[in-house]
N, C-alpha and C positions, 0 to 999 in steps of 0.2 A: 432476542435478535430483532423483534419487531420494532423496538424503540429507535434503532439506528436509521430506519426509513423515514421517521417523522421529524428529524432534526436537520439543521443545516450541515451538509456534507463537508464543506470546507472547514467550518468551525470544529466539527467532530474530528477531522483528520488532524488539525492543529493540536487539539487537546489530547488526542490519542498519541501523537508524536511526543508531546511533553511527558506523558505518562510512561511511554516506552523508554525514553531517555532516563527518567527519574528512577524507574525500577530496573534499569539495565538489562531489559529483555533482548535488545539488539545492540550491537556495537559496530561502528564503521570499520571497514578493513583498512589496512595501512595504505593501500592504493586508491582508496576512495576519494582522496583530496586531489587526485591527478586526472580523474576520468570524466568523460562526458557521459550522459545518461543514455545516449544512443547515437547511431550514425547520422541521424537527421539533425542533431544539434550542432550549433557552430561553436559554442563556448561551454565552459564548465558551469555547474550550477552556482548561482550567486549566494544562496543560503548555505552557511557553514553546517547547518543541521539537516541538510537535505536527505541524508540517509534515514533519519528518523521519520521525516515526513513521508518519504516513499514507502517505508515500512508500514506506517499507519494506513496509507492509501491502499497498499496491497492487502493488508488485513481487512479493510472495509470491502474491497473488491471480492476477496474470497468469501466473505460473509454473504454478499449479495448474489454472486454467481454460482455458488455451490461448488461441486468438485471442479477445480480449475487447475490447470498446469502452467508450466513456464511459457510455452508457446502462445497460449491465449493471452497471458498477461503481457508478453512482449508485443503482441499486436495492439492491446489496449493502450500501452504507454508509448507506442511508436508515434511517428508524425511525418509530415512532409518535409523534404529537404529542398532548400533553395539551391538550384544547380546553375545559377547564372542565367544565361539566355535560353537554356534548355528548359523544357517543361518540368514542373515539380514532380517528384516521385515519392511514394510512400516507403518508408523504411521502418523496420521493427526496432524496438528498444533493445538495450543491452541484456542479453540473457544471463550473463554472469552475475550482474548486480541483482537481478530478480531471483535467481537461483540461490545466491548467498543469503538474501533476506528471507526467503522461504525456509531455508535450512535453519537460520537463527530463530525464526518464529516457531519452527517445529521443536527445536531444542528447548525453547522456553515453554513448551507444551501449550501453545496457543493455537497451533495448527496440527493436523495429522493427515497422513496419506490414506486414501481409500480407493476402492474400485466399486462404483455403483453402476451396475449393468454394463453398458459399453463405455461409460464415462470413467476415466481414471484421473485422479488428481488430489488436491488438498482441500480439506474443509476445516471449519472452526471446531475446536474441542469445546467442551463445556466451560473450561477455564477461559478460552478465548471469547466465547459468547458473553460470559459474565463481565469480562474486561471491557468490551465495547458497550454493553448494556449499562454498566455503572456510569460510564462517561455520558452516554446519551440521556439517561434519566436525570443526572445532575444538570445537564444542559437544559432539559425541558423544565426542571424546577426553576432555574435561573431565568428562563424566558417567561415563565408564569409570574414570577415576582416583578419582573420589569413591566409586564402588562397591567398588573394591579396597582 
């Protein structure tokens, strides 16, 4: 898990999204092509593979933040809504999307639910750690080749 902290996060998320799609760990729901990712958004996502990208981002967030639940992730992926002439207001992201992705990642055995002291939520399984680590190590090797 230490390798994911030393590589570019955007590139890691892109490569993890491709790997999640290729290995069919997560699948977009039927309604995913019609929804916004949160109340604060004005339009649907432009990327047709946004479900995989969000899944990879959630996987990385769970790796970094430790036991984390739906509400904390809703806050993390929320944003400010443009309300016209009224002041902007922060709104959380869609809980249903995050919950479904967490359930799919759990079914793929990349995440598991735990209760650590007062903190309850999901953490990476050893399979999830190795999944992200393989991608991060591969990226680090590619970067070393470019530098040399």
